[in-house]
N, C-alpha and C positions, 0 to 999 in steps of 0.2 A: 508433431512439435520433435523437431531435431531430429534425432535417432529411435524416438519412439513410436512405434506403431501402433496407430488406435483403429480398435473394431468395435463396431456395435454389434448387436445381438443377430441383426440381419445378416451380416458378415458371413460367409463362405469359411474365411479365416480362423473364427473363433469356435471353438467347440467345447461342451462343458461332459464330462466323464465325471462318475462317481469312485474315487479311489476309497478302500475301505482301507483301514486302519489298522495295523496288528493287533490280535486281542492277546499274544503271550512275549510282548517285548516293548521297550517303551520307546522305541523308534521302527520308520516304517520306510522302506527305499521301493522307488519306482524308476524305472527305466522307461524314457519318455521316447518316440522314435516321432522323430518331426523331419518332413522330408529327405527320408532314408539319413539320417545322423542321428544319433543316440545320446543321450543327454541321464544322469539322472539326479531326482530329488530326493533327499533324506528328511522326513519330517520326525522331529521329539515332540513325544506326548507324552501325557498319563491319561490311565483309564482307570475308572471307577463303576464297579457293576451295579447298577440301580432295577432295583425290584421294581417290574411295571404292575403285575398281577399274577396271580394264581394259577389262570390259565396260561399267560406267557411267559411268565418267568423271569427274565435278568435281561440287561440289556445295558451294553457298554455305553458310557460317557466319556468324551474324550476330553482334553484340554490341549490345544496343542502350544509348546512353549517355546519351539524354535525349528529354524532349518538350514541343511545347507546343499546345494547342488554345482553340479561342474558346469564348465566356461560356456556352453550353448546356450544355457537360460540366460536372459540379461538380468530377473527379479523375481522375486515371489514377494505376495502382498496376503495378511491373511486378514480377511476383512471380519470374520466370527471365530475366535481360538474355539470355541466351544462346538463340539462336535457331539450330535446324537440321535436317535432314531429320526427327529424330524428332520434335520439337515437336506437329506434327500428332496423333500418336497419345498426346499426353496424356490421362489421363482428365477427365470432366465438372467437376470440383472444381481441377484443376491447370495453368493455363493460364499464358502468358507474361505478356501485358497484359490488365489488367480496367479497364474505363471506365464510371466512375460519372457519369450524367445528373443534371442538376440537375431534379428536380420541377417547380419553380416556373418554370424556361423551358422545361417540355416540357409 
């Protein structure tokens, strides 16, 4: 629709990557390389350690509070601001963050 590139799960243009959030800072930055061009996404978050069990110890739980990005990224959608040990098990169509790249910039 308009200048939006729509991808479905079968599209070779759609990729899914687990991106680890920082354990020691309240923001995490990622340099993303798409079609030979680099863009940066910064994610603001808070982290709380939650006790899992005596054998497993603690696991980080995050809440995403915002983001900013460079010009090659068209937009970012936060579908689920809560990130925890179960987030990696989400199905293909259910993720925490979706990043849309500008087709003109890439």
